[in-house]
C-alpha positions as CSV (number, residue, x, y, z in Angstrom):
1,X,94.9,159.0,142.9
2,X,94.6,160.0,146.8
3,X,95.0,163.2,147.9
4,X,98.4,162.4,149.1
5,X,99.0,161.7,145.8
6,X,99.8,158.3,146.0
7,X,98.1,155.7,144.0
8,X,95.7,153.2,145.8
9,X,96.4,149.4,145.7
10,X,94.0,148.9,142.3
11,X,95.4,151.6,140.8
12,X,98.9,150.1,140.9
13,X,97.4,146.7,140.2
14,X,95.9,148.2,137.2
15,X,99.5,150.1,135.6
16,X,101.4,146.7,136.1
17,X,98.7,145.1,134.2
18,X,99.8,147.7,131.2
19,X,102.8,147.3,131.6
20,X,103.0,143.7,131.8
21,X,101.0,144.0,128.8
22,X,103.2,146.0,126.4
23,X,106.8,144.3,127.4
24,X,104.7,141.0,126.1
25,X,103.1,143.1,122.7
26,X,107.1,144.3,122.6
27,X,108.6,140.4,123.4
28,X,106.1,139.3,120.7
29,X,107.3,142.2,118.0
30,X,110.9,141.2,118.4
31,X,110.6,137.6,118.1
32,X,108.7,137.8,114.6
33,X,111.1,140.5,113.7
34,X,113.8,137.9,114.9
35,X,112.2,135.4,113.3
36,X,111.4,137.2,109.9
37,X,115.2,138.2,109.7
38,X,116.4,134.5,110.2
39,X,114.4,133.7,107.3
40,X,115.8,136.1,105.1
41,X,119.4,135.0,106.2
42,X,118.6,131.3,105.8
43,X,117.4,132.6,102.2
44,X,120.2,134.8,101.4
45,X,122.6,131.7,102.6
46,X,120.5,129.4,100.1
47,X,121.2,131.9,97.1
48,X,124.4,132.0,98.1
49,X,125.1,128.3,97.7
50,X,123.1,128.2,94.7
51,X,125.3,130.8,93.3
52,X,128.6,129.0,94.1
53,X,127.5,125.8,92.7
54,X,126.3,127.1,89.5
55,X,129.7,129.4,89.0
56,X,132.2,127.2,90.8
57,X,133.1,128.2,94.0
58,X,135.2,131.3,93.8
59,X,137.3,131.4,97.4
């Protein structure tokens, strides 16, 4: 920072890159979690369908 406590253009550019990188990592983690949750939901649906088929529709 300069003596007037302001960030230099280079520092601002570096900070923006750090923020963009963090947002990108966060978004990728959310995508992985959503994919895993969907996979678990699909597996549960398949298991429920097999159970309903094996035991008859109990609805």
